[in-house]
Structures are given as structure tokens and as C-alpha cells.
PLY file of the C-alpha trace (Angstrom):
ply
format ascii 1.0
element vertex 317
property float x
property float y
property float z
element edge 316
property int vertex1
property int vertex2
end_header
181.12 149.90 64.49
178.87 146.67 65.16
177.27 145.81 68.91
176.89 142.31 70.01
173.81 141.31 71.70
174.04 138.52 74.33
170.69 136.30 73.39
171.08 134.49 76.77
170.87 137.40 78.88
167.09 137.76 80.76
165.15 140.83 80.18
165.46 142.13 83.38
162.16 143.98 82.68
160.15 140.77 81.91
161.71 139.09 85.16
160.27 142.28 86.95
157.17 141.90 85.35
156.83 138.20 86.25
157.32 139.05 89.73
154.66 141.28 89.87
152.28 138.80 88.55
149.46 137.34 91.01
150.32 134.09 92.39
147.96 131.65 93.44
148.01 131.37 97.28
149.49 128.29 99.28
146.76 128.79 101.84
143.66 126.64 101.99
140.28 128.82 101.81
138.25 128.47 105.70
135.51 126.67 103.78
138.15 123.85 102.63
139.80 123.78 105.91
136.38 123.29 107.45
135.11 120.51 105.41
138.73 119.17 106.51
138.04 119.14 110.20
134.28 117.84 109.87
135.82 114.94 107.56
138.08 114.19 110.38
136.30 115.02 113.58
133.20 113.91 112.03
131.18 116.23 114.50
131.72 119.44 115.79
129.72 122.30 117.24
129.93 125.84 116.34
131.80 126.80 118.75
134.32 124.14 118.71
134.64 125.14 115.15
135.55 128.57 115.87
138.26 127.35 118.20
139.84 125.36 115.54
139.22 127.19 112.62
139.25 131.32 113.33
139.86 131.74 116.97
141.12 134.76 116.43
138.10 136.15 114.81
134.51 137.07 115.72
132.47 133.94 115.97
130.05 135.06 113.02
132.68 134.54 110.54
133.00 130.80 111.41
129.10 130.76 111.31
128.82 132.38 108.23
131.68 129.70 106.41
129.09 126.93 107.71
125.88 128.48 106.49
127.40 128.85 102.99
128.51 125.20 102.97
125.27 124.07 104.31
123.70 126.18 101.17
125.66 124.10 98.89
124.29 120.74 100.41
128.05 120.02 102.09
127.63 119.94 105.38
124.16 119.70 107.60
123.85 120.41 111.08
121.72 118.57 114.22
120.21 120.63 117.12
121.70 119.22 120.28
119.28 118.62 123.74
119.01 120.86 126.34
121.71 122.85 124.85
120.07 126.25 124.06
119.80 125.57 120.52
123.38 124.24 119.92
124.32 123.44 116.51
126.85 120.29 115.96
127.84 120.10 112.17
128.65 117.27 109.93
129.45 116.56 106.34
126.81 114.90 104.05
127.26 112.51 101.73
128.02 115.17 98.92
130.44 116.69 101.36
132.70 113.68 101.93
132.57 112.52 98.51
134.31 116.06 97.71
136.82 115.74 100.54
137.78 112.26 100.45
140.82 112.53 98.15
142.36 115.73 99.45
146.12 115.01 100.74
145.37 115.92 104.08
142.55 113.35 104.61
144.12 110.49 102.35
144.06 106.64 104.13
140.98 107.94 106.20
137.63 106.22 105.70
135.27 109.35 105.82
131.85 107.94 107.90
129.21 110.67 107.78
126.32 110.55 109.93
122.88 109.10 108.40
120.95 112.25 109.05
120.68 114.70 112.07
119.27 111.90 114.51
122.23 109.68 114.03
124.61 112.51 114.30
122.84 113.46 117.85
122.85 109.64 119.00
126.93 109.95 118.34
127.30 113.51 120.00
128.02 112.82 123.64
131.36 110.61 122.73
132.32 112.22 119.75
132.12 116.18 120.85
133.87 114.90 124.31
136.83 113.83 122.06
136.51 117.53 120.39
136.79 119.06 123.80
139.94 116.91 124.71
141.68 117.67 121.21
140.84 122.07 121.73
142.56 121.43 125.24
146.06 120.57 123.68
145.29 122.72 120.63
145.04 126.16 122.67
147.94 124.80 125.04
150.24 124.42 122.10
149.34 127.89 120.44
150.15 129.51 123.88
153.35 127.51 123.86
154.45 127.95 120.27
154.59 124.22 119.91
153.47 122.76 116.70
149.85 121.09 117.00
147.42 121.60 114.38
143.64 120.98 114.19
144.04 118.02 112.33
146.96 116.56 114.64
144.21 114.50 116.52
143.11 111.60 114.33
140.16 109.81 116.07
139.48 106.35 115.99
142.38 104.31 114.63
142.27 100.68 114.70
145.32 98.48 115.28
145.18 94.47 114.36
145.51 92.37 117.46
147.38 88.82 117.90
144.22 85.77 117.67
144.26 84.71 121.21
140.69 84.31 121.56
140.25 88.07 122.78
139.32 91.15 120.99
140.78 91.01 117.59
141.44 94.87 117.09
142.25 97.72 119.18
140.24 100.95 118.47
141.86 104.03 119.69
139.69 106.69 120.67
142.39 109.29 118.82
145.89 109.37 118.12
147.60 112.63 118.60
150.79 113.86 116.89
152.63 117.08 118.93
155.72 118.57 118.67
157.22 120.73 121.39
159.60 123.17 120.16
161.26 124.63 123.42
163.56 123.99 125.70
164.30 121.73 122.78
162.52 120.28 119.75
160.82 116.88 120.45
158.23 115.08 119.22
155.33 113.01 120.87
152.98 110.90 119.81
150.08 109.22 122.28
147.18 107.13 122.26
144.35 108.89 123.79
141.20 107.09 125.42
138.21 109.56 126.23
136.19 108.04 129.16
132.86 109.31 129.90
132.29 107.39 133.06
129.71 105.31 130.85
131.28 102.05 131.08
132.45 100.01 134.34
135.49 100.72 135.63
137.32 97.44 135.17
136.01 97.45 131.62
138.27 100.57 131.15
141.18 99.08 133.07
141.34 96.28 130.79
141.95 98.50 127.52
145.25 98.57 129.12
145.48 94.62 128.44
144.72 95.49 124.64
147.44 98.15 124.51
150.16 95.64 125.73
148.88 93.14 123.76
149.39 95.29 120.59
153.02 96.12 122.14
154.13 92.68 122.02
152.18 91.74 118.83
154.35 90.49 115.53
152.22 89.17 112.74
153.91 86.23 111.36
154.43 87.01 107.54
153.13 84.91 105.13
154.75 83.90 101.71
152.34 83.60 98.55
152.12 80.22 99.14
151.24 80.11 102.53
154.79 79.63 103.75
156.60 82.14 106.06
158.05 84.76 104.35
161.90 84.92 104.35
162.05 88.85 106.04
163.05 89.94 109.66
159.79 90.28 111.87
158.70 93.28 112.67
156.41 94.08 115.61
153.06 95.44 114.30
153.33 98.99 116.08
156.89 99.34 114.07
154.59 99.45 110.99
153.02 102.37 111.94
155.19 104.51 114.43
158.89 105.27 115.08
158.09 104.76 118.87
155.27 103.17 120.77
152.94 106.37 121.75
152.01 106.75 125.30
149.01 106.01 126.39
146.69 109.14 127.99
143.27 108.36 129.57
141.13 111.50 129.87
138.27 111.13 132.17
134.79 112.93 132.74
131.23 112.36 133.33
131.32 111.70 137.22
132.25 113.59 140.63
135.68 114.21 141.33
135.98 111.26 143.71
134.66 108.91 141.23
137.03 109.68 138.95
139.70 109.22 141.26
138.76 105.81 142.32
138.83 105.13 138.56
142.42 106.44 137.94
143.07 104.31 141.27
142.02 101.49 139.22
143.91 102.05 135.80
146.82 102.22 138.65
145.95 99.01 140.21
145.52 97.23 136.76
148.90 98.60 135.67
150.63 97.24 138.95
148.65 94.32 139.00
148.35 92.40 135.48
151.85 90.99 134.04
151.57 92.35 130.56
150.38 95.88 131.70
153.28 96.16 134.24
155.79 95.17 131.39
154.20 97.50 129.20
154.63 100.16 131.67
158.20 99.69 132.21
158.70 100.51 128.14
155.90 103.05 127.31
154.64 106.25 129.70
151.10 105.74 130.98
148.91 108.54 132.62
145.36 109.97 133.32
143.86 113.18 133.81
140.53 114.68 134.53
139.00 116.52 131.03
138.13 119.70 133.38
141.30 119.86 134.79
142.85 120.03 131.09
140.30 122.61 130.06
141.20 124.83 133.13
144.99 124.52 133.64
146.06 123.14 130.44
147.50 119.53 129.63
151.21 120.76 129.76
150.52 121.59 133.48
150.81 119.01 136.49
147.15 117.27 136.16
148.24 113.74 135.21
148.51 110.99 137.49
150.94 108.45 136.33
150.07 104.85 135.80
152.85 103.52 137.10
155.15 104.35 140.11
154.59 107.47 142.43
151.57 108.99 141.81
152.64 112.69 142.21
150.86 114.58 139.42
152.61 115.87 136.47
152.53 117.18 132.66
151.86 114.35 130.28
155.14 115.02 128.48
156.91 114.34 132.16
154.99 110.94 132.59
0 1
1 2
2 3
3 4
4 5
5 6
6 7
7 8
8 9
9 10
10 11
11 12
12 13
13 14
14 15
15 16
16 17
17 18
18 19
19 20
20 21
21 22
22 23
23 24
24 25
25 26
26 27
27 28
28 29
29 30
30 31
31 32
32 33
33 34
34 35
35 36
36 37
37 38
38 39
39 40
40 41
41 42
42 43
43 44
44 45
45 46
46 47
47 48
48 49
49 50
50 51
51 52
52 53
53 54
54 55
55 56
56 57
57 58
58 59
59 60
60 61
61 62
62 63
63 64
64 65
65 66
66 67
67 68
68 69
69 70
70 71
71 72
72 73
73 74
74 75
75 76
76 77
77 78
78 79
79 80
80 81
81 82
82 83
83 84
84 85
85 86
86 87
87 88
88 89
89 90
90 91
91 92
92 93
93 94
94 95
95 96
96 97
97 98
98 99
99 100
100 101
101 102
102 103
103 104
104 105
105 106
106 107
107 108
108 109
109 110
110 111
111 112
112 113
113 114
114 115
115 116
116 117
117 118
118 119
119 120
120 121
121 122
122 123
123 124
124 125
125 126
126 127
127 128
128 129
129 130
130 131
131 132
132 133
133 134
134 135
135 136
136 137
137 138
138 139
139 140
140 141
141 142
142 143
143 144
144 145
145 146
146 147
147 148
148 149
149 150
150 151
151 152
152 153
153 154
154 155
155 156
156 157
157 158
158 159
159 160
160 161
161 162
162 163
163 164
164 165
165 166
166 167
167 168
168 169
169 170
170 171
171 172
172 173
173 174
174 175
175 176
176 177
177 178
178 179
179 180
180 181
181 182
182 183
183 184
184 185
185 186
186 187
187 188
188 189
189 190
190 191
191 192
192 193
193 194
194 195
195 196
196 197
197 198
198 199
199 200
200 201
201 202
202 203
203 204
204 205
205 206
206 207
207 208
208 209
209 210
210 211
211 212
212 213
213 214
214 215
215 216
216 217
217 218
218 219
219 220
220 221
221 222
222 223
223 224
224 225
225 226
226 227
227 228
228 229
229 230
230 231
231 232
232 233
233 234
234 235
235 236
236 237
237 238
238 239
239 240
240 241
241 242
242 243
243 244
244 245
245 246
246 247
247 248
248 249
249 250
250 251
251 252
252 253
253 254
254 255
255 256
256 257
257 258
258 259
259 260
260 261
261 262
262 263
263 264
264 265
265 266
266 267
267 268
268 269
269 270
270 271
271 272
272 273
273 274
274 275
275 276
276 277
277 278
278 279
279 280
280 281
281 282
282 283
283 284
284 285
285 286
286 287
287 288
288 289
289 290
290 291
291 292
292 293
293 294
294 295
295 296
296 297
297 298
298 299
299 300
300 301
301 302
302 303
303 304
304 305
305 306
306 307
307 308
308 309
309 310
310 311
311 312
312 313
313 314
314 315
315 316
């Protein structure tokens, strides 16, 4: 009596063996994440890196990662003045060369400080931006929203129309945030971080630049200098599905002084026709950094730049 054998039938024992084979982890190492964060944010203190990288672990775990990368000459640091020996870390040229082709950094021009002195001179503005980012990150973790350490992208440049003014708009950061409750909503925002180092008028003029960018339609040109036969598209529509809201985060002065600067932003919004038109279509708001750190960005700490000045969440501007 013959017995037929199904040669196409899987060998269950072999399948079980394959399932038990160790598989490579899909999660990046702490060293990889630290390099990516330094590549994106450019300068980060040890406590800030801990909040970005390992908020649930002891701080020595973050220091160990950074010191190991320093031994491999991938990162370096500068000691910040008047800070009890606080270290601010940055990529070396070698570290940038390794990170530049990673998928999460694709399209980013990595700029590394030339040395510790260069890093120290950049520290005030750069680290204040990271402080602002951390307020959104902590708030998102508390709320269960989707917003990660790389969802704050610093220094994004946009071309402006050639009208004799500035030829580009550089946002201090663009943030990408997804709220999951009570319903799933995606938010994008241009962020301007103000340390009260420029005049209030100059700060308010940033709103004019955003208004110009909002209305800018580049003229498509064909290969021979003729206008191409295609539908004109606003410049921002090539990059964003909806024009991001504009958020000003202020610090570096007394509470009355910061309130006056917010009042000047509101006056520019009401008094300049281009900005008033922008405010009719885009959410604009301002808040004090210390309020964000104390209460969280989703609290009622934002002053709308148009309409009633009642403070609210940045999502409800």
C-alpha cells in the first residue's frame, strides 16, 4: 500500500524553527536617536537630551550615551557660561557625515558648529528653541498625542516674492502635531521664538513676511523662458496641505514687557492690510515660554493676534 506525500505542504517543524530565529530590532539604538536629535536640533544640553531621549530613565543613562559618542569623535560639547558646568552637545563633522543620509534627516542640510566657541555663541537662541519644543513634547506625552522629538524642525526657509523686501522667510521652526482625542486632528505651525533681543516693531514685521508668503504664487517658467502651461499654485501649497498657523513664543524680558510685545503683534495684525487678510484665514497666536513650561501649550496661555484677546489653547486659536 503506497502513501502519497504532499511535497508542497509546509514542514510545520521548520516553520516553528524559523519563528524562533532571532530577528533584528526595528527600534533605533539610543546612540542613533541621540545623533539624529543633535543633527536636527544642532545644540542640546544634557538635561534636554535626557527629556528627548530617556525621560523615564535615570539621567546617567543619557550621559553614558553621549560620552560614548564623544569617545568615537561623533559628538562634542561646549560648557555654557554661568551654568554650573552645564554641557551643550553638538555633532562633529564626522558625526554629521554619518547621519546625513539617514531617512529621518533626508533633505535636511546639516550644519555643525565649527568648534566649542562657535557652539557657545549659538547657544542662547538654539537652546531656547529646544526649551519651547520640550513643552509641546511633554504636553503630547501627557495627553497621549502623536508628537515626537523630531517633529519640531528648526530653521525652515521659504522663498518670498521679489518685491524689493526680504527674499526669504526663515521660520525658527515648523512643528507637526497630531491630536488623537476627542477626534484625530493634524496641526502644523510656524514657530517664532523671541528672546526680546530685537525691537518689538521688527518682531511684528515678521507677520508681514508670513502674509507675503501666504499670497505668493511663483511664476512657472518653461525651458525656453516662457510661462509653462500649468495651473498656478501658491508656494506654500507645494509644501503643506494647509497653511500652518503662526505661533510666537516670547521670553527674555519682564512680564509687562512681554505683554507689550504681544500687544504690538496684535496691533500689526489689525493695522496692516496684508496681515489682517492673513488673520482672516490663518490662526495666529502668542504666548510666554515660562507659561508654556508651567502650564503646557494646550492650556489657556495663548493670546490670539486677531479678535478678542481671551487666552486659550494653541489648538483653539
